[in-house]
DRENMIFI-197818 format. One record per residue (C-alpha): x, z, y. Coordinates in steps of 0.02 Angstrom, whole numbers, plus 50000, padded with zeros to 5 digits. Last residue first. Layout:
<sites>
XZY
...
</sites>
This chain:
<sites>
472694976347969
472184984848138
473744994448162
474874983348060
474314968848180
474594980448326
476324983948271
476794966248243
476194962148413
477364976448481
478834969248386
478474951548442
478454957948630
480134966948596
481014951448543
480314941148688
480934955048807
482624954948737
482734935848728
482194934648907
483484947148968
483254962049076
484814968349182
484294961649348
483364977349395
482714985449235
483524987349072
485344989749019
485984990248835
487475002148810
488565001748655
489854989648717
489965000848883
490695016048793
490005030448898
491045036749048
490205024849170
488565032649120
489225050649160
489645044849346
487745046549359
486865030049441
486775032049635
485145036449718
484375030649894
483445043249977
481515042950031
481135057850143
479855072450129
481105084850062
481845072149935
480855057449880
481845045649760
482595028849761
483565017749631
482845029049494
483805033349331
483375033049143
484275036748980
483585031048807
484275037648646
483835032448478
483875039248294
484395057748296
484495063248473
484915080548528
486755075048539
486525065648696
485685081848784
487075092548731
488365080048793
487445078848958
487605098348972
489375097048925
489695084749069
488785096849186
489955110949128
491555099849158
490895094249337
491185110549424
491945103549584
490915115649684
490015102449785
489775091149631
489165107049536
487835111049680
487275093049670
486825092849489
487885081349378
486635075449320
485415077749482
486665075249616
487285059049538
485955050649435
485385051649253
483625056149313
482815055149142
483505058648973
482435051448830
482615056548653
481935049448501
482135057448320
482235074948398
483405089648382
483485107448445
484985118848459
485075116148653
483515108948724
483105123248835
484755118948938
484295100248937
482575104849023
481045102948922
479555090348889
479055087748688
477785074048667
476365081548560
475785084148374
474855101148375
475665116548462
477395121748485
478065138748456
478775146048628
480735144248643
481615160248668
482525167348814
480965173948909
480545182148740
482035192848747
481365204948868
479615206348789
480465207648621
481415223548704
479685230548755
479035226848578
480365236048493
480175251148605
478255251048564
478635249648378
479845264348395
478555274848480
477225270248358
478195275448196
479285263048099
479005254647924
479635237547991
478225227547923
476825240847954
477375246448121
477815230048184
476115223448124
475115236048212
476045233348376
475635214748352
473775219148331
473975227948499
474665212648578
473345201348491
471985211348560
472645210548739
472855190848722
471045189748661
470605199348831
471425185348929
470405171748818
468845181848852
469155182649041
469455164449056
467845160248953
466895172049073
467515162049224
468665162849376
469455179549305
469775195549405
468055204749389
467915198849205
469705205749174
469225223349242
467585223349140
468765220048978
469885234349049
468595247049036
469705262249056
468985270348910
468995254748793
470855250748823
471255269748790
470215269048631
471195253348573
472735262848608
472275279248516
471825268948360
473545261248377
474255277748342
472925290648299
473995304048213
474955310048364
475965298748481
474345289448525
473295304148551
474395314648638
474885300848759
473085297648797
472785314548844
474265314748955
473765298349036
472055306349069
472785321949146
473945310149258
472565299149316
471415314249355
472895322149445
473215306949560
471285305149589
471155322749646
472635321049765
471975305549836
470325314449881
471195330049947
472285318850069
474105316750021
475765326750074
474985343350138
473615341949991
474945346449872
476185337149757
476755345549599
475695338649456
475695320649534
477555322349560
477915322649373
477095305849349
478105299349501
479715306249423
480695319449496
482085321849621
481005332549736
481365321649895
481135306249788
479545310749711
478835316649884
479315299549952
478595290049804
476935301549818
476735296949992
476935278449954
475705280149814
474435286849939
474755274150072
474665259449947
472935265049896
472435274949739
470555269249728
470505269149546
470575249649520
470985244349340
472395244349368
472795256349506
474105266549433
474555251849329
476065244249399
476715259749482
476745270349331
477625256049230
479025254849366
479095274749372
479485276649184
479515295949187
478085299349060
479055288148930
478285280848772
476455282248838
477105274749004
478025260648913
476355256648818
475325257348985
476565245549053
476475234348906
474555233848934
474725227449120
476155214949060
474935207448931
473535206549054
474795196949185
475415184749062
477345184649054
477365192148877
476505176748805
477735164248893
477085154949041
478015137549031
479725135248977
479365122148857
477965109548906
477095102848763
476185085548769
474655077548722
474405059148783
472815056048880
473575040248969
473245049749132
473865065849072
475555058249007
475775050949184
475495068249263
476635077449155
478065064549178
477715066549372
477865086049353
479345086949233
480735083649360
480395099949448
481075109449292
482855102949331
484095093749217
482865084049115
482385079948945
480925070148872
480735073448680
479805060948557
479545063748371
478095076448407
477075059948465
477185054648274
477865038548223
477165020148183
478655010748240
477874997748350
476445008048413
477585023448442
478875013548530
477475006548644
476765023148685
478505030948708
478965017148825
477425017248928
477755036048949
479465033449010
478965018749122
477705028249205
478935042749242
480205031349305
479125020749417
478495037949491
480385042049520
480695025649599
481325007549573
481795010649383
483435006849297
483255009449114
484835013949007
484695010248817
485875016848686
486105002548549
485345005448385
486135014748236
487775013448148
487295022547986
486875039847944
488595043747875
489165053248028
490545057348138
491015070648269
492825071148341
493635087348367
495105094248479
495255113048523
496085118548686
495065103848775
495055096148938
493445086148985
493475067548997
493435066848796
491665074148812
491005056648858
491865047148725
491345059148598
489565059148646
489415039748656
490345038848481
488995051248415
487535041648468
488315025448387
488665034648226
486895039348206
486325056748236
485825073048138
486965077247991
488635077448098
490295079648001
491495087248117
491595105348059
493385112648112
494005127848018
495205138948110
496075153648046
496615167648171
498315176348122
498725178548306
497045188448336
496945192948507
497765177748569
496925165848461
495295173748508
495515171948695
495395152748649
493515155048598
493325167448744
493785151848855
491955146748835
491475161048952
489615165048975
489165173849132
487245167249154
487935153749277
489255149649147
487885145749021
488285127648961
489505129448829
489145115748709
490895107648713
491645123948670
490795124748503
490555140548409
490495150648261
491405167848233
491905175148076
492565193348079
493335205447956
494955207148070
495415224548016
496265227448186
494615231848269
493005222448216
491805234448324
492885234848463
493275216248475
491445212248460
490985223848601
492365216048705
491755198348678
490005204648728
490585212048888
491675197848946
490175185448911
489755176048747
489075158848748
490505151548660
490195161848516
488635153548468
488445163848310
489425179948267
489795186948097
490335204848071
490985212547915
491195230947873
489885237048006
489465254747964
491275260647953
491675251348122
490195261248192
490765278248137
492515273848205
491805269048376
490975286748384
492595295048351
493505283948473
492425291348611
492925284548785
493085266348743
491675265548616
490565273148746
491075260148880
490815246148767
489115253248705
488515255048890
488895235548935
487915228248808
486245236148826
486635239049009
486465219849043
484545221349006
484245236549126
484305254449076
483065268549129
482945288149133
482175285549300
483545296349391
484945286549295
484205270449353
484115276649526
486015281949520
486415264849452
485455255649593
486275266149724
488035260149652
487485242649637
486715242949820
488465248949885
489315234949793
488165221549866
488265228950045
490155229750027
490245211549968
489035206050113
490125215950253
491805209250207
493005214650060
492455222949910
493705227949778
493495247149797
491645244949801
491565234049645
492765246649551
491565260749593
490105251249533
490845246249365
491575229349330
491235224249147
491135205649173
489285204349120
489095221149226
489805211849379
488755196649352
487145205949332
487505216649490
487745198849580
486145192449515
485175209249574
486095206349745
485465189049764
483615193549706
483595208249825
484195199449975
482415199850053
482395218250063
483795219250198
482585222650334
482695241950327
484375246450267
484245261750159
482355261850109
482135243950129
483695241350021
483055253649873
481375245049869
482215228049845
483345234249723
481875242949625
480865227049637
482225215449584
482585227249434
480935227449375
480695209249394
482315205449284
481615217449146
481995236149155
482185245548986
481425262648985
482075279248904
481025287648771
482195301548725
483305306848876
484915298048914
486595306148953
487645292848857
488285304948737
486375310148710
485925291648676
487045288748540
485765282248403
484715274048526
486185266548623
486885259148463
485185251148409
484975244848583
486705236248585
486275227848425
484545222748497
485475215848649
486755205448538
485305198148446
484995203048275
485335201348096
485805217548013
485655218547827
484785233147759
483995226147611
484675208547579
484745211547390
482835216847376
482335202647485
483115188047370
484855182847414
484575164547464
482765165447526
483195181747616
484705173847698
483635158847766
482325171347830
483655181747913
484425167148002
482715160248057
482195176948136
483945179048228
483915161348293
482115164148351
482525182048430
483945173048537
485805174648555
486665178048394
487365191948291
487565194948096
487975212048024
488615216547857
488655235147801
486905235847737
487035219547644
488335229047521
490045220047506
490295213747319
491355199547366
490415186247262
488555191147291
488665200447456
489985191247549
489455174647471
487585177547527
488225181747710
489285165947702
487855155547639
486925161647799
488285157647917
488825141147845
487075135147836
486835140148015
488315129148061
487675112847985
488645100848088
487225094748206
488295098448355
490195102248325
490595118848233
492335125848273
492255141048135
493415153148198
493965165148066
494785183248071
495565187747907
495695185847721
493785180647699
493895161547682
492545156447556
491205152047679
492305142047802
493125132747660
491425128347592
490915120747756
492595110847764
492295103747589
490395099047619
489135111247568
487725108547451
488715112647293
489055129347370
</sites>
């Protein structure tokens, strides 16, 4: 407790009712959550197994669990639940699957699986509507997040487009049930429906979760809010931590108004505001406070810091996007030389992924190492998705998506026409593709195709028997050898080196499975289920960064991170704020996004804009972002165009010279 400030201590010690900790950027919210868990166990005598802490990413959950483990010791923290919302939902669904009408070994569809299934259903029922799959999948996701069921969506539909989406939702729900599958949004939606219809099951879970802590509460959607409310009940043993100024995920269904909703649902709600920032200089915080004051607020707060006044915020005008990229790289190299810093101290942030390309090329030209967040994650690699599909099929014979992915990987001469005939037969028989292999006859597929289908099914049955028997991971390694997957990668890859790297990913995946079994003491089927969920969640997580390198990422991806020196590029109208937000008059969220960017900076912040930019093959004039005009003018130092002064340039020249002398001295 001695390491906490008075407001943080107040938040940790308050357990008399529901509590909202309004935690500004860099105010030490994770310390509050982890120390509160330790306080509940050590001082209040609540068993760790009856405490649950929920957040949004695997990475945040891992870090929280490690920090609590250090505070309490592994023995005392035994049984503590620290998980993502989706992991908590999966835990409830696995325990109550019979009530939900699910067979064991159900599948979890990722976004790609969902879009593929919706496209197939659309083509089957409407012919040429398949290209709408992505739009309809997004609409269904929003409905599920807002807890709208297919029947309700259909009843409320007006106009042909609405009706098509609602009908696809209903058909999609039926198909998922037939496949014994759920999608990502179901992991939250289904527990809320279950608890609503089965008060006895809800009571059981309320008794298991005596105290609930929720991080990043401003990012919750309607279903997540309801799940929290159901688990907590009238008891109000709840601490939520959030910041309405950092709510930047409305497009994903997040509702910052859930923070205000708490006051209505819990009239006795206590609010503790954390305003002391341990990250940034006073000047950076003044800019952030001044900017965000332009948004309307239910809760007021002003970030402050004891880290000194700090340097002015720099705004650099560039003639074009190419000049902007070159200038930012030159600035980083110059600053690093003058200040003797690491490359990893620098982050370049931007509104859209496309903005990184020119910066990447400029860094490559100068041979500067960089790390691009949001690149291909481990689970997105084709070889990993192949083996994951095999694992899913081992777990659930009726996982049609997994079956379709690997029926011809490596090639088994099972052509598209054979698989299409199998699919039509399976639909008519209301059975899975795997079951259809045993039932289909030569009147539906040619004899050669029928023989190969049955051979594949028979082989998978023997693999499943080995893997789910005593052999476990050894059975999976044998399966990979038997199908000669390494040779398949050699055929597909551009070189032997590439094939070896891809095979190394396969070995890493199988080793990871073994680690999950050993560290979490679970059998193979449970370990596979956990890896499948980790696969889905991995897409939201930041990858581990490599050696010392400049960090490139979107403003969304930067949330929760901090860097000594930050560059925000493209601070222009129609980029930040984004054109769509300007057209839809949704500037408040874009302003929050800019606020998140500013508050990532610890020591220096530089913003850049281009006077002209290439768009769709044309050169267009650009206007400075309205957000620049909302920042305190006294704290901004403009460069480029006619803003450079001889004195400032001379001062920077002297610093660079001094840096060179130190380097060679």
